[in-house]
N, C-alpha and C positions, 0 to 999 in steps of 0.2 A: 247249745248248737255252735256246731264246727264250721267258720267260715271263712272263705278265701278272699281276699280283698286285690282285685285287679285294678290297676290304678292306671289312667291314660288321659290324655287329650280327646282321644276319639273323635279325631276331626278330618272325615266322618269315623264313624264304628263302621267297621265292614265284616265280611263273613269271616274273614281270619280270625278278628276278635271272639266272635261268636263260636267258632270253631274250638279255640282255645279255652274259652270260659266253659264250656259245655262239655268238652273233654275232661275238665278237672272235677267238676260236680259228678259227672259220670263213673269215673275211672281212680277217684282218690277217696280218703275218709273224710271230704270236705262235703257238709250237707247243703251249703248254699255258695255260689259266688258273687258277692256283690262288686258290679262295676264302678268304680271311683272316679267321676269325672276331677280332672284335673282343672282349678280355674286359670285364667290367663294371667302370667306374672305380668304385673302394672310396670316392671322395670326393663319389659322388651316389648319391642313393637309388634304389634297385632297382626300385620301381615295377613296371612289367608286364614287366620283363628277365626271361627265364628264364636258370637258370644257364649258365655258360660251356659245359660239357661238355654239356648238352641241347641248345644250339643248334648246336653241332658236331655232335651227331647228327643232327639235322635236316637239315643241310648234306649229311652222308655220305648219307642216305636219298635226298635230291634227285639227288644227280649219279650215282647207281649205277649209271644207263644212259649214262654221258657219259665215254667214257674220256679225254677231253681236259682235264677238270676235274678237280681234287685239292680238298682239302680240307685247310686247315692251322691247328694251333693254337699256333704258334710265340708269338704275342703272349702267350699265358697263361705263358709262361714267363719272359716280361721282367719288370723292375722297373716299377712303376707310378708315377706318370702317365709312360706311353711317347710317342716322337714317332716318325712315320713314316721320318724319317730314320735313328734308330736300328735300327728294324725292317728297312730295307733292309740297312744294315750286317750285321746277324745273319743274312740271308736269304744275303748275297755271301759271308760267311765260311762258314756252315754248306756250300753248294752252289755252289764255286768254279767249277765246270765250266758253269753256266748265267749267264744273263744274266737280270735281273730288269726289268721295267718296271712302271710304275702304270698301271690301269685309274681312272678317274675320272669323274663327271659335269661337264659345263659348268659348272653352279652353283660348283662347288669351285674355279674358277679366278680368280674376282674376289679372294678372299681367300688365294689360293695363296701371295702374297709375304710373308704374314703368318706362315707356317710356318717352323718352327725348320730353320734352315739350307739354306731352299728352293733357294739357289745351289747345294749340295752335291748336292740331288737332281736338279736340272737338268743339272750336271756330268756325272754318272754314270748315270742312267736316264733313260729315254724315257718320255713320259706319252700315254697314250692316251684320249682325250676322247670320251664319247658325248654325243648332244645332250639338252638339256632345254627343255621348253616355257618360252618366255618369258625365255630366259636367254642373253645375248651376252656376250663376254669383253668387258671395257671396259679391262682393264689392257695396256698396249701392249706390258709385260715380256714377258707371255705370249702374246700375239696372234699374233706373228710367231717364235717362238724355233724353233731348227732341232729341239730334241727333244722339240717337242711336236706330236702327230698328231690334228687332227679327223677322226673317223670317222663316216661316213653310216651311222648304226645306228638301229634303231628307236626311236621315242621312247616308252618305257614309263612311264605314269604312275600305276603302283599302287603303294600304300607299305605296309610293315608294320604301321604305327598304324592305318590305316584297314581291314587285315584283322582285326587284336585288337578294334577297337571294335566290328565289325558281328558277330563270332562271339560277343563278351559280349554281343549284343543278338539271339541265337539267329538270325541271317540266313545265309544259305546262302555260304559262302566258298569252298566246294570248288572253283570252278572257277580261283580264284586261285594254289590251291598245287599242288605236284607231288603226284600223288596217295599215295604215300606217306609224304608230311609231312603231308598232310591227315588220315589213316588215325591216325596216331600223336598228332595233336595231338588229334583227337576221342576216340580210345581213352582217353586218360590226362586229357582235359579241360583241357588246359592253359592256355586264356587266360581260363576264366571267374573 
């Protein structure tokens, strides 16, 4: 099975994440999209980041009605700090029957050549790129690479930071969140 890996802190997961994940599974040759919840970096201040398993639970709530989307906590089990190239190797080792591709925003491409072992990633995995406003790839290496696919996907400009900040100020962010995620956040007052 061909699986797209969509990494994020998902703090919290919002409708923009679902729009992108669902678009990729419905409009590309990816058969499933796995939302990989990135663990808290112990070297950074926690600030407003919910704990790892709470964010994973929110992702699971958000995708309950999407059979082609899955939640993954694989990075929770890896030594920190971790690099994408290592995570991909672990996925491939654990699920040898699948092939894994990366889903990422166009804004990440300009620094992709700085990622640890980026050549290994490009040699062994495809990259599926969604558009971001005001961003065009400048790096010639990635502009025309055979394993990089630019996908005409909806441009979603919703951020988890925006949601948290507005929630703290008692503004209604309900339309920006999957209903089960909103209910959970509201019930437990998570971002106040």
